[in-house]
C-alpha positions as CSV (number, residue, x, y, z in Angstrom):
1,X,0.0,0.0,0.0
2,X,1.3,3.4,-0.9
3,X,2.1,5.7,2.0
4,X,-0.5,8.4,2.6
5,X,-3.4,6.6,1.0
6,X,-6.5,6.6,3.2
7,X,-8.8,3.6,3.4
8,X,-11.7,6.0,4.3
9,X,-13.9,7.5,1.7
10,X,-14.3,11.3,1.2
11,X,-17.8,12.6,0.6
12,X,-19.2,15.6,-1.3
13,X,-20.9,18.3,0.7
14,X,-24.5,19.6,0.1
15,X,-25.8,22.6,1.9
16,X,-29.5,23.5,2.1
17,X,-29.8,26.9,3.6
18,X,-33.3,28.1,4.6
19,X,-32.7,31.8,4.7
20,X,-34.0,33.6,7.7
21,X,-34.9,30.4,9.6
22,X,-33.5,31.5,12.9
23,X,-36.1,33.1,15.1
24,X,-36.8,34.2,18.7
25,X,-39.5,33.0,21.1
26,X,-43.0,34.5,20.9
27,X,-45.7,34.7,23.4
28,X,-48.3,33.9,20.7
29,X,-46.5,30.6,20.2
30,X,-46.4,29.8,23.9
31,X,-42.8,30.9,24.3
32,X,-41.5,28.8,21.4
33,X,-39.9,29.9,18.1
34,X,-41.5,29.2,14.8
35,X,-39.3,26.2,14.3
36,X,-40.1,24.7,17.7
37,X,-43.8,25.2,17.2
38,X,-43.9,23.8,13.7
39,X,-44.5,20.1,12.8
40,X,-41.1,19.0,11.3
41,X,-41.1,15.2,11.1
42,X,-38.5,15.0,8.4
43,X,-36.1,17.4,10.0
44,X,-36.6,15.6,13.3
45,X,-35.6,12.3,11.8
46,X,-32.5,13.9,10.3
47,X,-31.7,15.5,13.7
48,X,-31.9,12.1,15.4
49,X,-29.4,10.7,12.9
50,X,-26.9,13.6,12.8
51,X,-25.0,16.2,14.7
52,X,-26.7,19.4,15.8
53,X,-25.8,22.8,17.0
54,X,-26.7,26.5,16.5
55,X,-25.0,28.9,14.2
56,X,-24.3,32.6,14.4
57,X,-23.4,34.0,11.0
58,X,-20.9,36.6,12.4
59,X,-21.4,36.3,16.1
60,X,-24.0,36.3,19.0
61,X,-26.4,39.1,18.9
62,X,-25.2,40.4,15.5
63,X,-27.8,40.7,12.8
64,X,-26.0,40.6,9.4
65,X,-27.5,41.2,6.0
66,X,-27.9,38.2,3.7
67,X,-24.8,38.9,1.7
68,X,-22.6,39.5,4.8
69,X,-23.9,36.3,6.4
70,X,-23.3,34.2,3.3
71,X,-19.8,35.6,2.9
72,X,-19.0,34.6,6.4
73,X,-20.6,31.1,6.2
74,X,-18.6,30.4,3.0
75,X,-15.4,31.1,4.8
76,X,-14.4,34.5,3.6
77,X,-13.2,37.5,5.7
78,X,-14.8,41.0,6.1
79,X,-11.7,42.6,4.5
80,X,-12.3,40.4,1.4
81,X,-15.9,41.5,1.0
82,X,-16.5,43.4,-2.3
83,X,-19.9,44.8,-1.5
84,X,-23.3,43.5,-2.6
85,X,-23.6,45.7,-5.7
86,X,-20.7,43.7,-7.2
87,X,-22.6,40.5,-6.7
88,X,-25.7,42.1,-8.2
89,X,-23.7,43.0,-11.3
90,X,-22.1,39.6,-11.6
91,X,-25.4,37.8,-11.1
92,X,-26.9,39.8,-14.0
93,X,-24.2,38.9,-16.4
94,X,-22.3,42.2,-16.3
95,X,-18.5,42.5,-16.5
96,X,-16.9,43.9,-13.4
97,X,-13.5,45.5,-12.9
98,X,-11.7,46.8,-9.9
99,X,-11.2,50.0,-11.9
100,X,-14.9,50.8,-11.1
101,X,-17.0,51.4,-8.0
102,X,-20.4,49.8,-8.0
103,X,-23.6,50.7,-6.2
104,X,-27.2,49.5,-6.4
105,X,-29.6,52.2,-7.6
106,X,-33.4,52.3,-7.0
107,X,-35.9,54.7,-8.6
108,X,-38.3,55.9,-5.9
109,X,-41.2,58.4,-5.4
110,X,-40.4,61.0,-2.8
111,X,-42.0,64.2,-1.5
112,X,-40.2,67.4,-0.4
113,X,-40.6,68.3,3.3
114,X,-39.0,70.9,5.4
115,X,-36.3,68.5,6.6
116,X,-35.5,66.9,3.2
117,X,-36.9,64.4,0.7
118,X,-39.0,61.6,2.1
119,X,-39.5,58.3,0.3
120,X,-43.1,57.3,-0.2
121,X,-43.1,54.0,-2.0
122,X,-41.7,52.0,-5.0
123,X,-42.6,51.4,-8.6
124,X,-45.0,48.5,-9.2
125,X,-42.9,45.7,-10.9
126,X,-45.6,45.2,-13.6
127,X,-47.6,48.4,-14.0
128,X,-44.7,50.8,-13.8
129,X,-42.0,48.8,-15.5
130,X,-41.7,50.7,-18.8
131,X,-41.9,54.1,-17.2
132,X,-39.4,53.2,-14.5
133,X,-36.9,52.0,-17.1
134,X,-37.3,55.2,-19.2
135,X,-36.8,57.4,-16.1
136,X,-33.6,55.5,-15.1
137,X,-32.2,55.9,-18.6
138,X,-32.8,59.6,-18.4
139,X,-30.2,59.7,-15.6
140,X,-27.4,57.7,-17.3
141,X,-24.1,59.2,-18.1
142,X,-23.9,62.1,-15.6
143,X,-20.3,63.4,-15.1
144,X,-19.1,65.1,-12.0
145,X,-15.7,66.1,-10.7
146,X,-14.0,63.7,-13.2
147,X,-16.3,60.8,-12.3
148,X,-18.7,59.2,-14.7
149,X,-22.0,57.7,-13.4
150,X,-23.3,55.0,-15.7
151,X,-26.7,53.3,-15.0
152,X,-27.7,49.9,-16.3
153,X,-31.4,49.2,-15.7
154,X,-32.2,45.7,-14.4
155,X,-35.7,45.5,-12.9
156,X,-38.7,47.8,-12.1
157,X,-36.5,50.9,-11.8
158,X,-33.6,49.2,-10.1
159,X,-30.2,49.5,-11.8
160,X,-26.5,48.9,-11.4
161,X,-24.5,52.1,-11.0
162,X,-21.0,52.0,-12.2
163,X,-18.7,54.9,-11.3
164,X,-15.5,55.3,-13.3
165,X,-12.7,57.9,-13.0
166,X,-11.0,56.9,-9.8
167,X,-13.9,56.7,-7.3
168,X,-13.7,55.3,-3.8
169,X,-16.2,52.7,-2.6
170,X,-16.0,53.7,1.1
171,X,-19.3,55.7,1.0
172,X,-22.5,55.3,3.0
173,X,-25.9,54.6,1.5
174,X,-28.4,57.2,0.5
175,X,-31.2,54.5,0.5
176,X,-33.0,54.2,3.9
177,X,-33.8,50.5,3.1
178,X,-37.5,50.9,3.8
179,X,-40.4,51.1,1.4
180,X,-41.8,54.4,2.6
181,X,-41.9,57.0,5.5
182,X,-38.2,57.4,5.6
183,X,-35.9,60.1,4.4
184,X,-33.4,60.1,1.5
185,X,-30.0,60.1,3.2
186,X,-26.9,62.2,2.4
187,X,-23.9,60.0,1.3
188,X,-21.1,60.2,3.8
189,X,-17.4,59.3,3.4
190,X,-16.2,56.5,5.7
191,X,-12.6,57.6,5.3
192,X,-11.1,61.0,4.2
193,X,-10.0,59.5,0.8
194,X,-13.7,58.9,0.0
195,X,-14.7,62.6,0.4
196,X,-14.6,63.3,-3.3
197,X,-16.8,60.4,-4.2
198,X,-19.3,61.1,-1.4
199,X,-19.7,64.7,-2.5
200,X,-20.0,63.7,-6.1
201,X,-22.7,61.1,-5.2
202,X,-24.6,63.8,-3.3
203,X,-24.4,66.2,-6.3
204,X,-25.4,63.3,-8.6
205,X,-28.5,62.7,-6.5
206,X,-29.4,66.4,-6.8
207,X,-29.0,66.4,-10.5
208,X,-31.1,63.2,-10.8
209,X,-33.9,65.0,-8.8
210,X,-33.7,67.9,-11.3
211,X,-33.9,65.6,-14.3
212,X,-36.9,63.7,-12.8
213,X,-38.8,66.8,-11.7
214,X,-42.5,66.4,-12.3
215,X,-42.3,62.6,-12.7
216,X,-44.2,60.2,-10.4
217,X,-40.8,58.6,-9.5
218,X,-38.4,61.5,-8.8
219,X,-35.4,60.3,-6.9
220,X,-32.8,57.5,-7.2
221,X,-31.3,56.0,-4.0
222,X,-27.9,54.3,-3.8
223,X,-26.7,51.5,-1.5
224,X,-24.3,48.6,-1.2
225,X,-21.2,50.5,-2.6
226,X,-18.3,48.2,-3.4
227,X,-15.4,47.2,-5.7
228,X,-14.3,43.8,-6.9
229,X,-11.5,42.2,-4.9
230,X,-9.2,39.4,-5.7
231,X,-9.8,36.5,-3.4
232,X,-8.9,32.8,-3.4
233,X,-11.6,30.7,-5.2
234,X,-13.7,28.3,-3.2
235,X,-11.7,25.5,-4.6
236,X,-8.4,27.2,-3.6
237,X,-9.7,28.0,-0.1
238,X,-11.6,24.8,0.7
239,X,-10.5,22.1,-1.7
240,X,-14.1,21.5,-3.0
241,X,-16.0,23.1,-5.8
242,X,-19.3,22.9,-7.6
243,X,-22.6,24.9,-7.8
244,X,-24.5,27.7,-6.1
245,X,-28.2,27.4,-6.7
246,X,-30.5,30.3,-5.9
247,X,-33.4,32.3,-7.2
248,X,-31.7,35.6,-6.3
249,X,-29.4,37.2,-8.9
250,X,-27.1,38.6,-6.2
251,X,-26.6,35.2,-4.5
252,X,-25.8,33.6,-7.8
253,X,-23.4,36.5,-8.3
254,X,-21.8,35.8,-4.9
255,X,-21.2,32.2,-5.9
256,X,-19.8,33.3,-9.2
257,X,-17.4,35.6,-7.4
258,X,-16.0,32.6,-5.6
259,X,-15.8,30.4,-8.7
260,X,-18.9,28.4,-8.0
261,X,-21.2,27.6,-10.9
262,X,-24.3,29.7,-10.7
263,X,-27.6,27.8,-11.1
264,X,-30.9,29.6,-11.4
265,X,-33.4,28.0,-9.1
266,X,-36.7,29.9,-9.3
267,X,-39.1,30.1,-6.3
268,X,-42.8,29.7,-6.7
269,X,-45.9,29.8,-4.4
270,X,-45.2,26.1,-3.6
271,X,-42.2,26.1,-1.3
272,X,-42.4,22.3,-0.8
273,X,-42.1,21.7,-4.5
274,X,-39.3,24.3,-4.7
275,X,-37.3,22.4,-2.0
276,X,-37.9,19.1,-3.7
277,X,-36.6,20.6,-6.9
278,X,-33.5,21.8,-5.1
279,X,-32.9,18.3,-3.7
280,X,-33.2,16.9,-7.2
281,X,-30.8,19.6,-8.6
282,X,-28.3,18.7,-5.9
283,X,-28.5,15.0,-6.9
284,X,-27.9,15.8,-10.5
285,X,-24.9,18.0,-9.7
286,X,-23.4,15.3,-7.5
287,X,-23.9,12.8,-10.3
288,X,-22.1,15.2,-12.6
289,X,-19.1,15.2,-10.3
290,X,-19.5,18.3,-8.1
291,X,-17.9,18.1,-4.6
292,X,-19.9,21.0,-3.2
293,X,-23.5,22.1,-3.9
294,X,-25.1,25.0,-2.1
295,X,-28.9,25.4,-2.4
296,X,-30.5,28.6,-1.1
297,X,-34.2,28.9,-0.4
298,X,-35.7,32.3,0.5
299,X,-39.2,31.4,1.5
300,X,-38.5,31.4,5.2
301,X,-36.7,34.8,4.9
302,X,-39.7,36.3,3.0
303,X,-42.0,35.1,5.8
304,X,-39.7,36.6,8.4
305,X,-39.9,40.0,6.7
306,X,-43.6,40.1,7.5
307,X,-42.8,40.4,11.2
308,X,-45.5,37.8,11.9
309,X,-44.2,35.4,14.5
310,X,-46.4,32.6,13.2
311,X,-44.6,32.4,10.0
312,X,-32.7,38.6,13.3
313,X,-29.2,38.4,15.6
314,X,-30.7,35.1,16.7
315,X,-29.0,31.7,16.2
316,X,-29.9,29.4,13.3
317,X,-30.5,25.7,14.1
318,X,-27.8,23.7,12.3
319,X,-28.1,20.0,11.4
320,X,-25.3,18.0,9.8
321,X,-26.2,14.4,8.6
322,X,-24.5,11.9,6.4
323,X,-22.3,8.8,6.4
324,X,-20.0,8.6,9.4
325,X,-21.6,11.7,11.1
326,X,-22.1,11.0,14.8
327,X,-25.6,11.0,16.1
328,X,-26.0,13.1,19.3
329,X,-29.0,13.0,21.6
330,X,-31.0,15.6,19.8
331,X,-34.3,14.2,18.5
332,X,-36.2,17.3,17.5
333,X,-35.3,20.2,15.2
334,X,-35.4,23.6,16.7
335,X,-33.2,26.3,18.3
336,X,-33.3,25.1,21.9
337,X,-33.0,21.4,21.0
338,X,-30.2,22.0,18.5
339,X,-28.3,24.2,21.0
340,X,-27.9,21.1,23.1
341,X,-26.3,19.1,20.3
342,X,-22.7,18.0,20.0
343,X,-21.7,20.8,17.6
344,X,-22.6,23.5,20.2
345,X,-22.6,27.2,19.4
346,X,-20.8,27.9,16.2
347,X,-19.9,31.1,14.3
348,X,-20.0,31.6,10.5
349,X,-16.3,30.8,10.0
350,X,-16.7,27.5,11.7
351,X,-19.2,26.1,9.2
352,X,-16.9,25.1,6.3
353,X,-14.3,23.4,8.6
354,X,-17.2,21.5,10.3
355,X,-18.6,20.4,7.0
356,X,-15.2,19.5,5.5
357,X,-14.4,17.4,8.6
358,X,-17.8,15.6,8.4
359,X,-17.0,14.8,4.8
360,X,-13.6,13.5,5.8
361,X,-11.9,16.4,3.9
362,X,-10.3,18.5,6.7
363,X,-7.2,20.5,6.1
364,X,-4.4,19.0,8.2
365,X,-3.2,21.8,10.3
366,X,0.5,22.0,11.0
367,X,1.4,21.2,7.4
368,X,1.3,23.6,4.5
369,X,-0.6,21.8,1.7
370,X,-2.0,25.0,0.2
371,X,-0.5,28.5,-0.5
372,X,-3.8,30.2,-0.2
373,X,-4.4,32.3,2.8
374,X,-7.4,31.5,5.0
375,X,-7.8,27.9,3.9
376,X,-10.3,26.1,6.1
377,X,-10.9,29.3,8.2
378,X,-8.4,28.7,11.0
379,X,-7.1,30.4,12.9
380,X,-6.9,34.0,11.5
381,X,-10.4,34.0,10.1
382,X,-12.2,33.2,13.3
383,X,-10.1,35.7,15.3
384,X,-11.4,38.5,13.1
385,X,-14.9,37.9,14.5
386,X,-14.1,37.9,18.2
C-alpha cells in the first residue's frame, strides 16, 4: 500500500440553507420559536441521525444582511468582502473590474418636506416597469468632478450604477432600506479618501432629482457600494467546488465571485415543490461530479420580513447528517434542541471546517498543503470575528 493513501472515503458536501430560519421565542406561540412550534417530522428524523448545533453567522447578537452572512458562512473575511452591488452586477451577467466602483440604484417616489426628501413607495414591478426603465435611462451618463456615473437598468426601476474615473467605494448609502416613510440620506465618506466620491454622489442625486422633476418617481437612491476584490476561489480555499443554486441574482453573483457555478433555481408559491426541486438539482450536480453544492431557499426569509411570529441576531439551528456523522442526543429540530447538540454554538467561520471534517476532507493543520491564505478558516479568520 502506498504511503499516505487513506482507506476511508471522502464525501461531497451539500448545503440546504433556509434563509431567515433562525427566530426568537414569541408569546403567541407559547414561548416557542416558529421552528419549535412547527411540525417538522423529516427534520426531526435527520436530527436524530446527525450532529446538531446552532450557528451565528458573524457572532452572537449580531444581525447581518444576507450577503454578509453568506460571505462569512462560506469562509471569507470581512476585509475580502467586495460589496453586494458587485454580486448584483455579476449575477446579472455584467462585466466587473476593480477600476470601477459599483452601487445599487433604485428609482423611488419622494415628497419634499422641510427637513428633506422623504421616500413614499416603490414602482410596481408590472404596472410601472416601462416608465421606470425610461426614467432611469434619463439619468445615465452624468459626469461630476472627473467621475462618470453609468446606469444599467435591471428591474422595475432598479439599476446597477458603475462609477469610473478613480472613485472610492467607502461611501455610506443614501437608501433608507424601507419602502416608505423614511428620508433620503446624504452619502457620507467612511474615510477621508472617499470625500470626493461622497460629495459627487450627493451632487449626482441632486442632478437626478432635477432631471426627474414632475415625474411620479423622482429620486434614485444608492446602496451597497463596493469594488471587486481578488480572493482565493472556493476550490483554492476549501478544496471542493461545484454549484451555487438560488433564485436571487445577487446570490448567484456571490457564488460566481468565488468560482462556484451559478444555477438559477426559481421560487414559486409552492415552497415544498421548490425544496424538492433543489434536492433533485443537488443529486444531478453530484452525479455530474461536483464536490460541493449550495442550495438557497428564500421562502423562510420572506416570511420573516412580514414580522408575523407565526410564520434577526438570533442563532440558526444547524443540522449535519451523512455517512459517518455521529448522532447526538437531539431528536427534534429547533433552536433550543439543536443548541444542546454535539456541535454546540458555532460562528460563521466554523461552518466550512465542520462540513469538511464531516465529509472527511479536513485540512491537516501543521502542514502547508496550500499556498492560499485562510484555507479552512483557521485560525486567523475566526479571530477577526471575536
